[in-house]
C-alpha positions in Angstrom: 187.9 -46.8 0.3 186.3 -43.7 1.8 186.1 -41.9 -1.5 183.6 -44.3 -3.2 180.1 -43.0 -3.3 177.1 -45.3 -2.5 173.8 -44.6 -0.8 174.6 -46.0 2.6 172.0 -46.9 5.1 173.1 -44.1 7.5 172.8 -41.5 4.8 169.3 -42.7 3.9 168.3 -42.8 7.6 169.4 -39.2 8.2 167.8 -38.0 5.0 164.5 -39.7 5.9 164.8 -38.3 9.5 165.4 -34.8 8.2 162.4 -35.0 5.9 160.3 -36.4 8.7 161.3 -33.5 11.0 160.5 -30.9 8.4 157.0 -32.5 7.6 156.2 -32.8 11.4 157.2 -29.1 12.1 155.1 -27.9 9.1 152.1 -30.0 10.2 152.5 -28.6 13.8 152.7 -25.0 12.6 149.5 -25.5 10.4 147.8 -27.2 13.3 148.6 -24.4 15.7 147.4 -21.7 13.3 144.2 -23.7 12.7 143.6 -24.0 16.4 144.2 -20.3 16.9 141.9 -19.2 14.1 139.1 -21.7 15.1 139.2 -20.9 18.8 137.2 -17.6 18.4 
């Protein structure tokens, strides 16, 4: 029963959460660099 593979809701949730965290951290890094370079 545990060996069958199917895209469960929990797996989809954690995959979407991981993608969201990666996108948010990339956006934050770009935003911080933008603010540093335009603060002169």
